[in-house]
C-alpha positions as CSV (number, residue, x, y, z in Angstrom):
1,M,-82.7,164.3,-23.1
2,L,-81.7,161.7,-20.6
3,E,-83.8,160.7,-17.7
4,R,-80.9,158.6,-16.4
5,S,-77.8,156.7,-17.5
6,Q,-75.9,154.0,-15.7
7,F,-73.7,151.0,-16.1
8,I,-75.6,147.7,-15.9
9,C,-72.7,146.5,-13.8
10,E,-70.4,149.0,-12.2
11,T,-67.6,146.5,-11.8
12,P,-66.9,144.5,-15.0
13,V,-67.6,140.8,-14.8
14,V,-65.4,140.0,-17.8
15,P,-62.4,141.6,-19.5
16,Q,-64.5,142.5,-22.6
17,C,-68.3,142.6,-23.3
18,H,-70.3,143.6,-26.3
19,A,-73.6,143.5,-28.2
20,P,-76.3,144.0,-25.6
21,T,-80.0,143.2,-26.0
22,L,-83.0,144.4,-24.0
23,T,-86.6,143.3,-23.4
24,E,-89.4,143.9,-20.9
25,C,-91.1,140.9,-19.3
26,D,-94.0,141.3,-16.9
27,G,-92.6,144.6,-15.5
28,V,-89.0,143.3,-15.3
29,L,-86.4,144.8,-17.5
30,L,-83.8,142.3,-18.8
31,A,-80.5,142.8,-20.5
32,A,-78.1,140.3,-22.0
33,F,-74.7,140.6,-23.7
34,F,-71.8,138.4,-24.7
35,G,-68.5,138.6,-22.7
36,G,-65.2,136.9,-22.0
37,T,-61.5,137.4,-22.6
38,R,-62.2,139.1,-25.9
39,E,-64.6,138.8,-28.8
40,G,-64.3,135.4,-30.5
41,A,-62.3,133.8,-27.6
42,P,-63.5,130.3,-26.6
43,D,-64.5,131.5,-23.1
44,V,-67.1,134.0,-24.4
45,G,-70.5,133.3,-23.0
46,I,-73.9,135.0,-22.6
47,W,-74.6,137.1,-19.5
48,L,-77.9,138.3,-18.2
49,A,-79.0,141.0,-15.7
50,R,-82.5,141.8,-14.4
51,D,-84.0,145.1,-13.1
52,A,-87.3,144.5,-11.2
53,G,-87.4,148.1,-10.1
54,A,-84.6,148.3,-7.6
55,G,-81.7,148.5,-10.0
56,W,-79.7,146.0,-12.0
57,S,-78.8,142.7,-10.5
58,E,-75.2,141.5,-11.0
59,P,-75.0,139.8,-14.4
60,K,-75.0,136.0,-14.3
61,R,-73.6,133.7,-17.0
62,V,-76.6,131.9,-18.5
63,V,-74.9,130.3,-21.5
64,D,-71.6,128.4,-21.5
65,A,-69.5,128.4,-24.7
66,H,-69.9,124.8,-25.7
67,D,-72.1,122.8,-28.1
68,A,-74.0,119.6,-27.5
69,Q,-70.9,117.5,-28.2
70,G,-68.9,119.4,-25.6
71,R,-66.8,121.2,-28.1
72,I,-65.8,124.8,-27.0
73,W,-67.1,127.6,-29.1
74,P,-67.5,131.4,-28.5
75,C,-71.0,132.8,-28.1
76,W,-72.2,135.9,-30.1
77,N,-75.0,138.4,-30.4
78,P,-77.8,137.5,-27.9
79,V,-81.3,138.7,-28.7
80,L,-84.1,138.7,-26.0
81,F,-87.7,138.4,-27.2
82,R,-90.9,138.2,-25.3
83,P,-93.9,137.7,-27.6
84,A,-97.4,138.2,-26.0
85,G,-98.6,135.1,-24.3
86,E,-95.4,133.2,-24.8
87,P,-92.3,132.5,-22.7
88,L,-89.3,134.7,-22.7
89,F,-86.8,133.6,-25.5
90,L,-83.1,134.1,-25.8
91,F,-81.6,133.7,-29.2
92,Y,-77.8,133.7,-29.7
93,K,-75.1,132.5,-32.1
94,L,-72.5,129.8,-31.5
95,G,-69.5,129.1,-33.6
96,P,-65.9,130.0,-34.6
97,D,-66.8,133.3,-36.4
98,P,-69.7,135.2,-38.0
99,A,-69.2,133.5,-41.3
100,D,-69.6,130.0,-39.8
101,W,-71.8,130.4,-36.7
102,W,-75.2,128.8,-36.2
103,G,-78.3,129.8,-34.4
104,M,-79.3,128.6,-30.8
105,W,-82.2,129.4,-28.6
106,M,-83.7,128.7,-25.2
107,H,-86.6,129.9,-23.1
108,S,-87.6,131.0,-19.6
109,T,-91.0,130.8,-17.9
110,D,-90.0,132.8,-14.8
111,R,-88.8,136.1,-16.3
112,G,-85.2,135.0,-16.8
113,L,-84.5,133.4,-13.4
114,S,-84.0,130.0,-14.9
115,W,-83.7,128.7,-18.5
116,S,-84.4,125.7,-20.6
117,R,-81.6,123.7,-22.1
118,P,-80.2,125.5,-25.2
119,E,-81.3,124.0,-28.5
120,P,-80.0,124.6,-32.1
121,L,-82.4,126.3,-34.5
122,P,-83.2,124.3,-37.7
123,R,-80.5,124.1,-40.3
124,G,-80.3,127.3,-42.3
125,I,-82.1,129.3,-39.6
126,L,-79.9,131.7,-37.6
127,G,-82.6,133.6,-35.7
128,P,-82.5,137.4,-35.2
129,I,-78.9,138.2,-35.9
130,K,-78.5,141.3,-33.7
131,N,-81.8,143.1,-33.3
132,K,-85.2,142.1,-31.9
133,P,-88.0,140.4,-33.9
134,I,-91.4,141.9,-34.3
135,T,-94.8,140.2,-33.9
136,L,-97.2,140.6,-36.8
137,S,-100.9,141.1,-36.4
138,S,-101.4,137.5,-37.3
139,G,-99.2,136.4,-34.4
140,A,-96.3,135.4,-36.7
141,W,-92.8,136.4,-35.7
142,L,-90.6,138.2,-38.2
143,C,-86.9,138.0,-37.4
144,P,-84.3,140.4,-39.0
145,S,-81.3,138.3,-39.9
146,S,-78.2,138.2,-42.2
147,T,-75.3,136.1,-43.2
148,E,-71.5,136.8,-43.6
149,H,-70.2,133.9,-45.5
150,A,-69.4,134.6,-49.2
151,G,-70.5,138.2,-48.7
152,W,-72.8,140.2,-46.5
153,R,-76.5,139.6,-47.2
154,V,-79.7,140.5,-45.4
155,H,-82.7,138.2,-45.1
156,L,-85.7,137.6,-42.8
157,E,-86.9,134.5,-41.0
158,R,-90.6,133.9,-40.3
159,T,-92.4,131.5,-38.1
160,D,-96.2,131.3,-37.9
161,D,-96.3,128.7,-35.0
162,S,-94.0,130.1,-32.3
163,G,-90.8,128.5,-33.7
164,R,-91.9,125.0,-34.7
165,C,-91.6,125.7,-38.4
166,W,-89.5,128.5,-40.0
167,R,-89.0,129.9,-43.5
168,R,-86.5,132.4,-44.9
169,I,-87.4,135.5,-46.9
170,G,-84.6,136.7,-49.2
171,P,-81.7,137.4,-49.4
172,L,-82.7,141.0,-50.2
173,N,-79.3,142.1,-51.6
174,D,-76.6,140.4,-53.7
175,D,-73.5,141.9,-52.0
176,R,-72.2,143.5,-55.2
177,A,-74.0,146.9,-54.8
178,W,-74.6,146.5,-51.0
179,A,-72.7,144.6,-48.4
180,A,-75.3,144.7,-45.6
181,I,-76.0,142.9,-42.3
182,Q,-77.8,143.3,-39.0
183,P,-81.1,144.9,-40.0
184,S,-83.8,146.4,-37.7
185,I,-87.5,146.1,-38.6
186,V,-89.8,149.1,-38.0
187,C,-93.4,149.7,-38.8
188,Y,-95.3,152.9,-39.7
189,P,-99.0,153.8,-39.3
190,S,-99.3,153.8,-43.1
191,G,-98.8,150.0,-43.1
192,W,-95.3,150.2,-44.6
193,M,-92.4,148.3,-43.0
194,Q,-88.8,149.5,-43.2
195,L,-85.5,147.6,-42.8
196,L,-82.5,149.6,-41.6
197,C,-79.2,147.9,-42.2
198,R,-75.5,148.2,-41.3
199,T,-73.3,148.4,-44.5
200,Q,-69.8,148.6,-45.8
201,Q,-70.8,151.4,-48.1
202,G,-70.6,154.2,-45.5
203,C,-74.3,154.7,-44.9
204,I,-77.4,153.0,-43.4
205,A,-79.3,151.2,-46.1
206,E,-83.0,150.5,-46.3
207,C,-85.6,148.3,-47.9
208,W,-89.4,148.7,-47.8
209,S,-92.4,146.3,-47.6
210,V,-96.1,146.9,-47.8
211,D,-97.3,143.3,-47.5
212,G,-96.1,142.3,-44.1
213,G,-92.6,141.5,-45.0
214,E,-93.1,139.0,-47.8
215,H,-91.7,141.2,-50.6
216,W,-89.2,144.1,-50.3
217,T,-88.1,147.0,-52.5
218,P,-84.5,146.9,-53.7
219,M,-81.9,148.1,-51.1
220,Q,-81.0,151.7,-51.3
221,A,-79.2,154.4,-49.3
222,T,-80.7,156.5,-46.5
223,P,-79.2,159.9,-45.9
224,L,-77.7,158.7,-42.6
225,P,-74.0,157.7,-42.4
226,N,-72.8,154.4,-41.0
227,P,-69.1,153.6,-40.1
228,C,-69.8,149.9,-40.6
229,S,-71.2,149.6,-37.1
230,G,-74.4,148.1,-35.7
231,T,-77.6,150.1,-35.2
232,D,-81.0,149.5,-33.8
233,A,-84.5,151.2,-34.1
234,V,-87.9,150.9,-32.5
235,S,-91.4,151.8,-33.6
236,L,-92.8,154.2,-30.9
237,S,-96.4,154.1,-29.7
238,D,-97.0,157.6,-31.1
239,G,-96.2,156.3,-34.7
240,R,-92.7,157.7,-34.9
241,V,-89.5,155.7,-35.3
242,L,-86.5,156.2,-33.1
243,L,-83.0,155.1,-34.3
244,V,-79.8,154.8,-32.3
245,Y,-76.6,154.7,-34.4
246,N,-73.1,156.1,-34.8
247,H,-73.4,159.3,-36.9
248,A,-69.9,158.9,-38.4
249,R,-68.4,158.2,-41.8
250,L,-66.1,155.3,-42.7
251,G,-62.5,156.0,-41.7
252,G,-59.5,156.0,-44.0
253,R,-57.9,153.0,-42.3
254,G,-59.2,149.7,-41.2
255,F,-62.6,148.0,-41.7
256,W,-64.6,150.2,-39.4
257,G,-65.0,153.9,-39.1
258,P,-65.1,155.6,-35.7
259,R,-67.7,154.3,-33.3
260,S,-68.3,157.6,-31.6
261,P,-70.5,159.7,-31.3
262,L,-73.6,157.6,-30.5
263,N,-76.6,159.4,-31.7
264,V,-80.4,159.3,-31.6
265,A,-82.6,160.3,-34.6
266,L,-86.4,160.4,-35.2
267,T,-88.6,160.1,-38.2
268,E,-92.3,160.1,-38.9
269,D,-92.2,158.5,-42.3
270,G,-88.8,156.8,-42.6
271,V,-87.7,159.3,-45.3
272,L,-87.1,162.6,-43.4
273,W,-84.8,162.0,-40.4
274,Q,-84.2,164.5,-37.6
275,A,-81.4,164.7,-35.0
276,A,-82.8,164.1,-31.5
277,G,-79.7,163.7,-29.2
278,V,-76.3,162.4,-28.5
279,L,-75.7,159.7,-26.0
280,E,-71.9,159.6,-26.2
281,D,-69.3,161.8,-27.9
282,A,-66.0,161.2,-26.2
283,P,-63.2,159.3,-27.9
284,G,-63.6,155.5,-27.7
285,E,-66.1,152.9,-28.8
286,Y,-69.8,153.4,-28.0
287,S,-71.6,150.9,-30.2
288,Y,-74.1,148.1,-31.0
289,P,-77.1,149.8,-29.4
290,A,-80.3,147.9,-28.5
291,V,-83.5,150.0,-28.1
292,I,-87.0,149.2,-26.8
293,Q,-90.0,151.2,-25.6
294,T,-91.5,149.9,-22.3
295,R,-95.1,149.9,-21.3
296,D,-94.7,153.2,-19.4
297,G,-93.7,154.9,-22.7
298,R,-90.0,155.3,-21.8
299,V,-87.3,154.4,-24.3
300,H,-84.5,152.2,-23.0
301,V,-81.1,152.0,-24.8
302,A,-78.3,149.6,-23.9
303,Y,-74.9,149.8,-25.7
304,T,-71.3,148.7,-25.6
305,W,-69.2,151.2,-23.6
306,R,-65.6,150.9,-24.7
307,R,-65.9,147.1,-24.7
308,E,-65.5,147.3,-20.9
309,R,-69.1,147.5,-19.7
310,I,-72.7,147.8,-20.9
311,R,-74.4,151.2,-20.4
312,H,-78.2,151.7,-20.0
313,A,-79.8,155.0,-20.9
314,V,-83.5,156.0,-20.3
315,L,-85.2,158.6,-22.5
316,D,-88.6,160.2,-22.5
317,P,-89.5,160.4,-26.2
318,R,-92.0,163.1,-25.5
319,A,-89.2,165.4,-24.3
320,L,-87.1,165.0,-27.4
321,E,-86.8,168.1,-29.6
322,P,-85.7,166.9,-33.0
323,V,-83.7,169.2,-35.3
324,P,-83.5,169.0,-39.1
325,M,-80.4,167.3,-40.6
326,P,-80.0,168.8,-44.1
327,E,-78.4,166.2,-46.4
328,G,-77.7,164.0,-43.4
329,R,-75.4,166.5,-41.6
330,W,-75.6,166.4,-37.8
331,P,-76.5,169.9,-36.5
332,A,-73.5,171.4,-34.6
333,K,-75.8,172.9,-31.9
334,L,-77.1,169.5,-30.9
335,A,-74.4,168.1,-28.6
336,R,-74.6,165.6,-25.7
337,R,-77.0,166.7,-23.0
C-alpha cells in the first residue's frame, strides 16, 4: 500500500509535536505542526518544513507563541491552504485552551520561505479548526470549523472574497445528541457534500448538503468507530473519498480511546465504506492525520507519531485494494503492509 514512509524530521526539534497539516504549493510540499514542551505549554509554536523534491528541510519555527500585546499563549492546530491564484495561507489558533482560543492567519508569496505578520481573524471566526478548507466552484472558501466552549459543536465558515468578509453557517449540532468537532468536508460527483466529524459518542458522525454547504441534514452516525480522535478525508480525482482515522472504540477509562491503529478507508458514495490499509498498528499514539492528493495523483498523509515526531506516508490510490467492512468491522486479513 505504501510507496514510502518517513519522518519529516529524523531528530525531533521539540520535546512534543502534534496536529500536522499538508499542502502542495507550485510543486513544493509543505507540512506544518505545533510543537513545544507539551501541548498547551506557553512555548508551543508553529513549525514548518518544505520538500521541493530532495527531501524534507529541517522544520523552522514560523509562529512564536505570543499575541499582539506581547502576552505569551500556546499555539494550536495549524492548517495550510493554497487556493488557486492566491497566496499560501497558514491558519492557526492562539489561546490558553481549545475552549477559549481564537483564530489567527498569515500568508506567504514565496511558497513558505517567508511570511506576513500574523493577524487575528474577525471576532467569532476561528478559521479551519483542524482540517483543510475547500474551494467552491464560485471561488468561495468553505472552512470546516467547530467550538469547544459550553459543549462541542460543528459549524462552517465561508468567505466569498478571499477572507475580507466571513460568515458562519451553523452550528449543525446542539451537543445533546452529538458532541462533535473537527469536521472534514468532502465532495462527490453526485453534487452532495459530506461532513465527517470526530465525536464523543464512539463513532464518526456525518452531515450532508446538496446546496454547496448552505444547509445540512441532521447529524447522524456513520458505521465507522471513533475513539474521540481527529480524522481527515480527501476527495480524490477519480470521484472516491479517502479517509484516514483510528479504527478503534472508546476505551473504558479516560476521555479518549486508543489512538492505534491508524487506518485508511475508501468510499464511492459516503455510505458504503471499505477498508483500504493500515498505516500504524503498534502500541502508542498515531493520530491527527492530514491527507491531501497532489497533482501527480499520489495521496500524502502526515500524522502525529507518539507525540515525538511527525510521519509522512505516500500512497498510490490506484494500488489500493479495498475490502468490505460488514457493520463497520475491520477485516482481520487487512493488516499493516
